[in-house]
C-alpha positions as CSV (number, residue, x, y, z in Angstrom):
1,X,0.0,0.0,0.0
2,X,1.6,3.3,-1.1
3,X,1.8,6.2,1.4
4,X,-0.1,9.3,0.7
5,X,1.8,12.2,-1.1
6,X,2.7,14.5,1.8
7,X,2.6,17.7,-0.4
8,X,-0.7,16.8,-1.7
9,X,-2.0,16.3,1.8
10,X,-0.6,19.7,2.8
11,X,-2.3,21.3,-0.1
12,X,-5.7,19.9,0.8
13,X,-5.2,20.8,4.6
14,X,-4.2,24.3,3.6
15,X,-7.2,24.9,1.5
16,X,-9.5,23.3,4.0
17,X,-8.2,25.8,6.7
18,X,-8.7,28.7,4.2
19,X,-12.3,27.5,3.6
20,X,-13.1,27.4,7.3
21,X,-11.2,30.6,8.2
22,X,-9.1,28.5,10.6
23,X,-5.5,28.7,11.6
24,X,-3.0,26.1,10.2
25,X,-1.6,23.6,12.9
26,X,2.1,23.6,12.1
27,X,2.4,20.2,13.9
28,X,0.0,18.7,11.2
29,X,1.1,20.8,8.3
30,X,5.0,21.3,7.9
31,X,6.1,24.5,6.5
32,X,7.6,24.4,3.0
33,X,11.4,24.3,3.0
34,X,11.8,27.1,0.6
35,X,9.9,29.3,-1.8
36,X,10.2,26.9,-4.7
37,X,8.4,24.2,-2.7
38,X,6.0,26.8,-1.5
39,X,5.0,27.8,-5.0
40,X,4.6,24.1,-5.8
41,X,2.1,23.7,-2.9
42,X,0.3,26.8,-4.1
43,X,0.0,25.4,-7.4
44,X,-1.5,22.3,-6.0
45,X,-4.0,24.3,-4.1
46,X,-4.9,26.2,-7.4
47,X,-5.6,22.9,-9.1
48,X,-8.0,21.8,-6.2
49,X,-9.7,25.1,-6.6
50,X,-10.1,24.7,-10.4
51,X,-11.3,21.2,-9.9
52,X,-14.1,22.3,-7.6
53,X,-15.3,24.8,-10.2
54,X,-13.5,28.0,-9.2
55,X,-11.9,30.2,-12.0
56,X,-8.7,32.4,-11.7
57,X,-9.5,35.9,-12.9
58,X,-6.1,37.6,-12.3
59,X,-3.5,38.0,-9.6
60,X,-2.7,39.7,-6.3
61,X,0.9,40.9,-5.7
62,X,1.9,41.2,-2.2
63,X,4.8,42.7,-0.3
64,X,5.5,45.2,-3.0
65,X,5.6,47.9,-0.3
66,X,9.1,47.9,0.9
67,X,8.2,49.8,4.1
68,X,6.4,46.8,5.6
69,X,9.2,44.3,4.6
70,X,10.9,44.5,8.2
71,X,7.6,44.3,10.0
72,X,6.7,40.9,8.5
73,X,10.2,39.7,7.9
74,X,9.2,39.1,4.1
75,X,11.7,41.0,1.9
76,X,10.5,40.5,-1.6
77,X,7.2,40.4,-3.6
78,X,4.9,37.3,-3.6
79,X,1.9,36.7,-5.7
80,X,-1.2,34.3,-6.1
81,X,-4.3,34.0,-8.2
82,X,-7.4,36.1,-7.6
83,X,-10.5,34.0,-8.1
84,X,-14.1,34.6,-9.4
85,X,-15.0,33.5,-5.8
86,X,-12.9,36.2,-4.3
87,X,-13.3,39.2,-6.5
88,X,-16.2,41.5,-6.1
89,X,-16.6,44.5,-8.5
90,X,-18.5,47.1,-6.6
91,X,-21.5,48.8,-8.0
92,X,-20.8,51.9,-5.9
93,X,-18.1,53.3,-3.6
94,X,-19.8,51.8,-0.5
95,X,-19.8,48.0,0.7
96,X,-20.3,45.7,3.5
97,X,-18.2,42.6,4.3
98,X,-18.7,39.6,6.9
99,X,-15.5,38.7,8.6
100,X,-16.4,35.3,9.9
101,X,-14.9,33.4,6.9
102,X,-11.6,34.9,7.3
103,X,-8.8,34.2,9.8
104,X,-7.1,37.1,11.3
105,X,-8.1,39.5,8.6
106,X,-6.6,42.7,7.6
107,X,-7.3,45.4,5.1
108,X,-4.9,46.7,2.3
109,X,-5.8,49.7,0.1
110,X,-4.5,49.0,-3.4
111,X,-4.3,50.3,-6.9
112,X,-5.9,47.7,-9.3
113,X,-5.5,47.2,-13.0
114,X,-7.5,45.5,-15.6
115,X,-5.6,44.5,-18.7
116,X,-6.8,45.2,-22.3
117,X,-4.1,42.9,-23.7
118,X,-1.2,40.7,-22.7
119,X,2.0,42.9,-22.0
120,X,4.5,42.4,-24.7
121,X,7.3,42.7,-22.1
122,X,8.0,43.7,-18.5
123,X,9.2,47.2,-19.4
124,X,7.1,49.9,-17.7
125,X,5.9,51.5,-21.0
126,X,4.8,48.2,-22.4
127,X,3.0,47.2,-19.1
128,X,1.3,50.6,-19.1
129,X,0.1,50.3,-22.6
130,X,-1.6,46.9,-21.8
131,X,-3.8,48.5,-19.1
132,X,-7.4,48.9,-20.0
133,X,-8.8,50.4,-16.7
134,X,-7.6,51.4,-13.3
135,X,-9.4,51.4,-10.0
136,X,-8.9,51.7,-6.2
137,X,-9.6,48.6,-4.3
138,X,-9.6,47.0,-0.8
139,X,-7.9,43.6,-0.6
140,X,-8.8,41.6,2.5
141,X,-5.7,39.6,3.4
142,X,-5.5,36.9,6.2
143,X,-3.0,34.8,8.0
144,X,-3.6,31.3,8.9
145,X,-0.4,31.6,11.0
146,X,-0.8,32.8,14.6
147,X,-0.1,36.6,15.3
148,X,0.7,37.1,11.7
149,X,4.2,35.5,12.1
150,X,5.3,33.6,9.1
151,X,8.2,33.5,6.7
152,X,8.1,34.1,2.9
153,X,7.6,30.5,1.9
154,X,4.8,30.0,4.4
155,X,3.0,33.1,3.2
156,X,3.2,32.0,-0.5
157,X,2.1,28.5,0.5
158,X,-0.9,30.1,2.0
159,X,-2.1,31.5,-1.2
160,X,0.0,34.5,-0.6
161,X,-2.5,35.5,2.2
162,X,-5.2,36.4,-0.3
163,X,-8.8,36.5,1.0
164,X,-10.9,38.8,-1.0
165,X,-10.7,41.7,-3.4
166,X,-13.1,44.5,-3.5
167,X,-12.7,46.7,-6.6
168,X,-14.3,50.2,-6.8
169,X,-15.5,52.1,-10.0
170,X,-13.3,51.6,-13.0
171,X,-11.7,54.4,-14.8
172,X,-10.1,54.3,-18.2
173,X,-6.3,54.5,-18.2
174,X,-6.3,57.9,-19.9
175,X,-8.6,59.3,-17.2
176,X,-6.0,58.6,-14.6
177,X,-2.6,59.0,-16.2
178,X,-1.2,60.1,-19.3
179,X,2.3,58.3,-18.6
180,X,3.2,55.5,-16.5
181,X,5.5,57.7,-14.4
182,X,2.4,59.7,-13.3
183,X,0.9,56.7,-11.5
184,X,3.5,57.2,-8.8
185,X,2.0,60.6,-7.7
186,X,-1.2,58.8,-6.4
187,X,-1.6,58.9,-2.7
188,X,-4.3,58.1,-0.2
189,X,-5.5,58.5,3.4
190,X,-7.3,55.8,5.3
191,X,-9.7,56.4,8.2
192,X,-11.3,54.2,10.7
193,X,-14.7,55.3,12.3
194,X,-14.0,58.8,11.2
195,X,-10.5,59.0,12.5
196,X,-7.4,59.0,10.1
197,X,-5.2,56.1,10.8
198,X,-2.8,55.7,7.9
199,X,-1.4,57.5,4.7
200,X,0.3,55.8,1.7
201,X,1.8,56.6,-1.6
202,X,1.8,54.7,-4.8
203,X,5.5,55.3,-5.0
204,X,5.9,52.8,-2.1
205,X,4.7,49.9,-4.3
206,X,8.0,49.0,-6.0
207,X,8.4,52.8,-6.8
208,X,5.3,52.7,-9.0
209,X,2.3,50.2,-9.4
210,X,3.2,49.9,-12.9
211,X,6.6,48.6,-11.9
212,X,4.8,46.1,-9.6
213,X,2.9,44.7,-12.6
214,X,6.1,44.7,-14.7
215,X,7.6,42.5,-11.8
216,X,4.7,40.0,-12.0
217,X,5.1,39.8,-15.8
218,X,8.8,38.9,-15.1
219,X,7.9,36.3,-12.4
220,X,5.2,34.5,-14.5
221,X,7.8,34.4,-17.6
222,X,10.0,32.3,-15.4
223,X,7.4,29.6,-15.3
224,X,6.3,30.0,-18.8
225,X,3.2,31.8,-18.2
226,X,1.8,35.3,-19.0
227,X,-0.9,37.7,-18.2
228,X,-3.9,37.7,-20.4
229,X,-6.5,40.2,-21.6
230,X,-9.2,40.8,-18.9
231,X,-6.9,39.8,-16.0
232,X,-7.4,41.9,-12.9
233,X,-4.2,42.7,-11.0
234,X,-4.0,44.2,-7.6
235,X,-0.6,45.7,-7.1
236,X,0.0,45.8,-3.3
237,X,-1.0,47.9,-0.3
238,X,0.0,51.4,0.0
239,X,-0.1,51.3,3.8
240,X,0.5,48.7,6.4
241,X,-2.3,46.2,6.6
242,X,-4.9,47.3,9.1
243,X,-6.5,44.9,11.5
244,X,-10.1,44.2,10.9
245,X,-12.9,43.8,13.5
246,X,-16.7,43.6,13.2
247,X,-18.6,46.8,13.3
248,X,-16.1,49.1,11.8
249,X,-16.4,51.7,9.2
250,X,-13.4,52.2,6.9
251,X,-13.0,55.1,4.4
252,X,-10.3,55.8,1.9
253,X,-9.7,59.0,0.1
254,X,-7.5,59.1,-3.1
255,X,-5.2,62.1,-3.9
256,X,-3.5,62.9,-7.1
257,X,-5.9,61.0,-9.5
258,X,-9.5,60.8,-10.4
259,X,-10.1,57.7,-8.6
260,X,-12.9,57.1,-6.2
261,X,-12.4,56.3,-2.5
262,X,-14.2,53.6,-0.8
263,X,-16.2,53.0,2.3
264,X,-16.3,49.5,3.9
265,X,-18.4,48.6,6.7
266,X,-17.4,45.1,8.5
267,X,-19.8,42.7,10.0
């Protein structure tokens, strides 16, 4: 009788914890030894999600904001799919979200791109020309590891901590920026229950959200994959991730671009 594949079992248990909003028991689920093995585990989880009917619709890029690297001890970007089951295109600038399905959820205000075509290269100008629309979004990230303590490999294996993506009103690229360099001038303020709690700048995201997208293009090319027309890409948080609790009201205000801020009420 053959023994079960330990990585297949790890992928199944990781996805089960994600589904239930539960922490991962490191005694039952050993951490991947390196980022390559972590990516393999993430790919196995992706296959499980596809097999049960979910559909990838783009990607999240995490840890593009260098100012948070020392906080979490992760010193390079990570990425994972966004799914049709985790993406919500908002009809307005206000929304609600129930937190019970997430484990240790946090809020990340981000710049989101929708692609018109596949970028022909990772160069910023080529990436910029591939963008169809731009929006402001909230990503809800979560940590199945206690107290948000993990290494880069563990974060990757846990689907790069992606929980949900709430995308605000879309604007055509030309409405937001004439050049890719102009994207770096966007900034935002974030408030909780009427009190400002954080500020962030798009220049913190690998110097420019367009550069963050270019980084993803490069990483996908290493595994013979590429972005496709219609993909939705969220490029990383402009502030540190903010702890979410029920009965909060979060508001973002965008500066330097004609993007709508968002209001999120938690339940």
